[in-house]
C-alpha positions in Angstrom: -15.8 -5.5 -16.2 -14.0 -6.4 -13.0 -11.6 -3.5 -13.3 -14.4 -1.1 -14.0 -16.2 -2.2 -10.9 -13.0 -1.9 -8.9 -12.3 1.6 -10.2 -15.8 2.7 -9.4 -15.7 1.2 -5.9 -12.3 2.7 -5.0 -13.3 6.1 -6.4 -16.4 6.1 -4.3 -14.4 5.0 -1.3 -11.9 7.7 -2.0 -14.7 10.3 -2.1 -15.6 9.5 1.4 -12.2 10.4 2.7 -11.1 13.1 0.2 -13.1 16.1 -0.9 -12.0 18.5 -3.5 -9.0 18.4 -5.9 -5.6 19.8 -5.5 -5.3 23.4 -6.5 -2.5 22.7 -9.0 -0.8 19.8 -10.4 1.3 18.1 -7.7 3.7 15.2 -8.0 4.2 13.1 -4.9 7.4 11.1 -4.8 7.0 8.0 -2.6 10.0 6.0 -1.3 8.8 2.5 -0.5 9.8 -1.2 0.0 9.9 -3.9 -2.6 7.6 -6.3 -0.9 4.2 -7.7 -2.0 1.8 -5.4 -0.2 3.7 -2.3 -1.2 3.9 -3.4 -4.9 0.2 -4.1 -4.8 -0.5 -0.6 -3.5 1.4 0.8 -6.6 -1.0 -1.0 -8.9 -3.8 1.1 -7.5 -2.1 4.5 -7.9 -4.3 5.3 -10.9 -7.4 4.9 -8.8 -6.1 7.4 -6.2 -5.2 9.8 -8.9 -8.6 9.7 -10.4 -10.2 10.4 -7.0 -7.8 13.3 -6.5 -7.4 15.2 -9.8 -4.2 17.2 -9.9 -2.2 14.8 -7.8 0.1 12.3 -9.4 2.2 9.7 -7.7 5.8 8.6 -8.6 7.3 5.6 -6.9 10.8 4.9 -5.9 10.9 1.2 -4.9 13.9 -0.1 -3.0 15.3 -3.2 -1.2 14.9 -2.9 2.6 18.4 -2.0 3.6 18.8 0.5 0.7 15.4 2.1 1.6 16.5 2.6 5.2 19.8 4.2 4.1 18.3 6.4 1.4 15.4 7.9 3.5 17.7 8.4 6.5 20.2 10.3 4.5 17.6 12.3 2.7 15.7 13.4 5.9 18.8 14.1 7.9 20.3 16.3 5.2 16.9 17.8 4.2 17.5 16.6 0.7 13.9 16.8 -0.3 13.9 13.8 -2.7 10.8 12.3 -1.2 7.3 13.7 -0.3 6.3 10.4 1.5 8.7 8.0 3.1 8.1 4.4 4.1 9.6 4.1 7.6 9.0 2.1 10.8 8.5 2.2 14.5 12.2 2.8 15.2 12.6 5.9 13.1 9.2 7.5 13.5 9.3 8.7 17.2 13.0 9.6 17.0 12.5 11.7 13.8 9.3 13.1 15.1 11.1 14.3 18.3 13.8 15.9 16.1 11.2 17.8 14.1 12.1 16.0 10.9 8.5 14.7 10.3 5.3 16.6 9.8 2.6 15.6 12.4 0.0 13.5 10.8 -3.3 15.3 11.1 -6.0 12.9 9.8 -9.7 13.4 9.1 -12.4 12.1 11.4 -13.5 9.6 8.7 -10.0 8.1 8.8 -10.7 6.7 12.3 -7.2 6.6 13.8 -8.6 5.1 16.9 -9.2 1.9 14.9 -5.4 1.4 14.7 -4.0 -1.0 17.3 -2.8 1.0 20.3 0.6 -0.6 20.4 1.1 0.2 16.7 -0.3 3.8 17.0 1.8 4.5 20.1 4.9 3.2 18.3 4.4 5.7 15.5 3.8 8.7 17.8 5.8 11.1 19.9 4.2 12.9 22.9 0.8 11.8 21.8 1.0 12.9 18.2 1.1 10.5 15.3 3.9 11.1 12.8 3.3 8.1 10.5 0.4 5.9 9.6 0.8 2.1 9.4 0.4 0.4 6.0 0.6 -2.8 7.9 1.7 -4.0 11.3 3.5 -7.1 12.3 5.1 -9.3 15.0 7.0 -12.5 14.4 6.0 -16.1 14.5 6.8 -19.6 13.3 5.6 -20.7 9.9 6.2 -24.4 9.3 5.4 -27.4 7.1 2.9 -29.4 9.1 2.9 -32.1 6.5 6.6 -32.7 7.3 6.1 -32.7 11.1 3.1 -35.0 10.7 5.2 -37.4 8.6 7.9 -37.3 11.3 5.4 -38.0 14.0 6.1 -34.6 15.7 3.6 -32.1 17.0 4.9 -28.6 17.4 3.1 -26.8 20.3 1.5 -23.4 19.9 4.2 -21.8 22.0 7.3 -24.0 21.3 10.6 -23.8 23.1 13.8 -23.6 21.1 14.4 -27.2 22.0 11.0 -28.1 20.5 12.0 -26.1 17.4 15.3 -27.8 17.0 13.7 -31.2 17.2 11.2 -30.4 14.6 13.8 -28.7 12.3 16.0 -31.8 12.5 13.1 -34.1 11.6 12.1 -32.0 8.6 15.6 -31.5 7.3 16.1 -33.5 4.1 18.5 -31.7 1.7 18.5 -34.7 -0.7 14.8 -34.0 -1.2 15.5 -30.2 -1.5 14.1 -29.3 1.9 16.2 -27.5 4.5 15.0 -27.8 8.1 15.0 -24.0 8.8 15.4 -20.7 7.0 16.3 -17.6 9.0 17.6 -14.2 8.2 21.3 -13.9 7.8 21.8 -10.7 5.8 23.4 -8.0 7.9 21.4 -5.1 9.1 19.8 -3.7 12.2 16.4 -4.5 10.8 17.5 -7.7 9.0 19.5 -10.4 10.8 19.5 -8.3 14.0 15.7 -8.2 14.1 15.5 -11.9 14.4 18.7 -12.3 16.5 17.6 -9.7 19.0 14.4 -11.7 19.7 16.4 -14.9 20.0 18.9 -13.2 22.4 16.0 -11.7 24.4 14.5 -15.1 25.1 17.9 -16.4 26.1 18.0 -13.7 28.8 20.2 -11.2 26.9 19.7 -7.5 26.3 21.3 -4.8 24.3 22.2 -2.4 27.2 22.2 -2.5 31.0 20.7 0.2 33.1 23.8 2.3 32.7 23.5 2.1 28.9 26.6 -0.1 28.7 26.4 -2.7 25.8 26.0 -6.3 26.9 27.0 -8.0 23.6 29.9 -10.0 25.2 27.6 -11.5 27.8 27.2 -15.3 28.3 23.5 -14.9 27.2 24.4 -13.4 23.9 27.1 -16.0 23.3 24.7 -18.8 24.0 22.0 -17.4 21.7 24.2 -16.7 18.8 26.1 -20.0 19.1 22.7 -21.8 19.0 21.7 -19.8 15.9 25.0 -20.4 14.1 25.0 -24.1 14.9 21.3 -24.5 13.9 21.9 -22.8 10.6 25.0 -24.7 9.8 23.3 -28.0 10.4 19.9 -27.4 9.0 19.9 -24.1 7.0 20.3 -23.6 3.2 23.7 -22.6 1.7 24.4 -18.9 1.5 22.2 -18.0 4.5 24.3 -15.0 5.3 22.9 -13.3 2.2 19.2 -14.1 2.9 16.6 -11.5 3.9 12.8 -11.6 3.9 12.3 -11.8 0.1 14.9 -14.5 -0.4 13.5 -16.7 2.3 9.9 -16.1 1.1 10.9 -17.4 -2.3 12.5 -20.5 -0.7 9.6 -21.4 1.5 7.1 -20.8 -1.3 9.1 -23.3 -3.4 8.8 -25.8 -0.6 12.5 -25.7 0.3 12.1 -24.7 4.0 10.7 -26.8 6.8 10.3 -23.8 9.1 10.7 -20.0 9.0 10.5 -17.6 11.9 9.9 -14.1 10.7 7.3 -11.4 10.2 3.7 -12.3 10.7 2.9 -10.4 7.5 4.6 -13.2 5.5 1.7 -15.5 6.5 -0.6 -14.0 3.8 2.1 -14.8 1.2 3.0 -18.4 2.3 -0.6 -19.4 2.6 -1.6 -18.0 -0.9 -1.9 -20.8 -3.5 -1.2 -18.4 -6.3 2.3 -17.7 -4.8 3.2 -20.8 -2.8 3.5 -24.4 -3.9 2.9 -25.5 -0.3 0.2 -23.1 0.8 -2.1 -25.8 2.0 0.7 -27.4 4.1 1.7 -24.4 6.2 0.8 -24.1 9.9 1.6 -21.4 12.4 2.9 -21.2 16.0 4.1 -18.5 18.3 7.8 -17.4 18.4 9.9 -19.9 20.3 11.0 -19.2 23.9 14.0 -20.3 26.0 14.8 -18.8 29.4 12.0 -16.2 29.2 9.0 -15.4 27.0 9.9 -11.7 27.2 11.0 -10.2 23.9 10.5 -13.5 22.0 8.7 -11.9 19.2 9.2 -8.4 17.7 6.7 -5.6 17.1 6.9 -3.5 13.9 5.0 -1.5 11.4 5.9 -0.3 8.0 4.3 3.1 7.8 4.0 6.2 5.7 5.3 9.6 6.8 5.8 13.1 5.4 9.1 15.0 5.9 8.6 18.3 7.8 10.4 20.1 5.0 7.8 19.0 2.4 5.8 21.7 0.6 3.1 19.2 -0.2 1.9 18.1 3.3 -1.8 18.4 2.5 -1.6 16.3 -0.7 0.8 13.8 0.9 -1.6 13.4 3.9 -4.4 12.7 1.4 -2.5 9.8 -0.1 -1.4 8.4 3.3 -5.1 8.4 4.5 -6.1 6.6 1.3 -3.4 4.0 1.5 -3.8 3.1 5.2 -7.6 3.4 5.4 -10.3 0.9 6.2 -11.7 1.5 2.7 -8.4 0.5 1.1 -8.3 -2.8 3.1 -11.9 -3.5 2.0 -11.2 -2.8 -1.6 -8.1 -4.9 -1.8 -10.1 -7.7 -0.2 -12.9 -7.4 -2.7 -10.5 -7.2 -5.6 -7.8 -9.7 -4.7 -9.3 -11.8 -1.9 -9.4 -11.1 1.8 -6.4 -13.4 2.4 -4.3 -10.8 0.6 -5.1 -7.6 2.5 -2.5 -5.7 4.5 -2.9 -6.8 8.1 -1.7 -6.0 11.6 -2.7 -2.4 11.7 -6.5 -2.0 12.3 -8.8 -3.8 14.7 -11.7 -3.6 12.2 -9.9 -5.9 9.7 -10.2 -8.8 12.1 -14.0 -8.3 12.3 -14.6 -8.7 8.6 -16.3 -12.1 8.1 -14.6 -12.6 4.7 -11.2 -12.0 6.2 -11.7 -14.3 9.1 -12.8 -17.0 6.6 -9.9 -16.5 4.3 -7.0 -15.9 6.7 -6.0 -19.1 8.5 -3.2 -17.2 10.1 -5.3 -14.4 11.7 -5.6 -15.7 15.2 -1.9 -16.6 15.4 -1.0 -13.1 14.0 -3.1 -11.3 16.6 -1.8 -13.3 19.5 1.8 -12.5 18.4 1.1 -8.8 18.0 -0.7 -8.5 21.4 2.0 -10.4 23.2 4.9 -8.1 22.1 5.7 -5.5 24.7 8.3 -2.9 23.8 8.3 -1.6 27.4 9.2 -5.0 28.9 11.2 -6.9 26.4 14.1 -8.5 28.4 14.6 -10.8 31.3 16.5 -8.2 33.3 15.4 -4.6 33.4 16.7 -2.4 30.6 16.6 1.4 30.0 15.2 1.4 26.5 12.0 1.0 24.6 11.8 -1.6 21.8 11.8 -5.4 21.4 14.1 -6.0 18.4 15.8 -2.6 18.6 16.6 0.1 21.2 14.8 3.3 20.4 17.8 5.6 20.6 19.4 7.4 17.6 22.7 5.6 18.1 21.1 2.2 17.6 21.0 2.3 13.8 24.8 2.5 13.6 25.3 0.0 16.4 22.8 -2.5 15.0 24.3 -2.3 11.6 27.8 -2.9 12.9 26.7 -5.8 15.0 24.7 -7.3 12.1 27.9 -7.4 10.1 29.7 -9.3 12.8 26.9 -11.8 13.2 26.9 -12.4 9.4 30.7 -13.1 9.7 30.0 -15.6 12.4 27.3 -17.3 10.3 29.5 -17.5 7.2 32.4 -18.9 9.3 34.7 -15.9 8.8 34.8 -15.4 12.6 34.0 -17.5 15.7 30.9 -16.4 17.6 33.2 -15.2 20.5 35.3 -13.1 18.1 32.3 -11.6 16.4 30.6 -10.7 19.7 33.8 -9.2 21.1 34.1 -7.0 18.0 30.5 -6.1 18.2 30.9 -5.1 21.9 33.9 -2.8 21.0 31.9 -1.1 18.2 28.8 -0.6 20.4 30.9 0.7 23.3 32.7 3.2 21.1 29.4 4.5 19.7 27.8 4.9 23.2 30.9 6.7 24.6 31.0 9.0 21.6 27.4 9.9 22.2 28.1 10.7 25.8 26.0 8.0 27.5 28.9 7.3 30.0 
């Protein structure tokens, strides 16, 4: 009965946005991420297909770093493997400018103006949207309030890194199976470097100076990375250099992490009793600051886009409208509970009474998203747009190379100074090759 009601509801919702069927059978191949919200979307594929006879959807679900590599290679070589790609705020404007993506022309019913301006702008080039956000995010602290209460510690809403270290030390109890803090260590420009960039920002560091020269061997980067490595060696779980989002989510849901600083989208998972053993013990705070609050928390969206070479733009756009619509959010809420809807993309989500009642993290999430400013993300002036990345084509290679060096420092294969020196050489080589100076 519940599934029949769901199918009816989603079909009706789909008919609001989509009229008419595809002229001929069309298969859409979608490359996406192996996280909870994306997997949930796949479960509703049948409903979309019923609302749009003649269109079928085939999923290629990949781990984050593999996804980035596969879609980048495919679009750069015009390989044509995918009709819809899951990409982010780094790739979208760059690929849109290169002509690699089809402009996203949505219907009036879709209400693109409901998307948060910072997210919409980050997925646009010269005023045209090239991708639609499935969800948006910033970063924030998720921590075990039961453990801080037990230790007699109160973590402020906007903690300093000194506050965090004190709380982490108090919660750390490996004999009880609890590590004080879990942070990303897996190398990648969107993995360990997403977190480390925000940490470095708040220590007063930046990726490039105004002449586009890399600044990775600066005292600020050294101080930030030294703090990170020392903190993780003292209070992090073993093998942290291999941990990304999904690995840490599993740890915290098992009650093995005192604190986690990562994507706000994780809040819906860690506060879900069906997934987390400590759901009722999790509290939220803003990303920690040190010398400056600028760039302390990132800004990101996982979004859906259509390669410009696609011959199925109309059908792919129909799917993207459905998957990123207000109706989809409503239907997931009515089916699974409003605490489980994809968030961070649309203002209207935060006006739904059922969502506000179910999502204890909503206020903290909004505060984090609104505080992130890609145009003013470092203590000293910089020439790039982006908080946890620099929005230039060369950054992907640079960030990946630097991430490998930072993982080597975390695992003890190199000292922090050695890792940063190697990172500086790699970044300098890439920028010279690209002709920046």
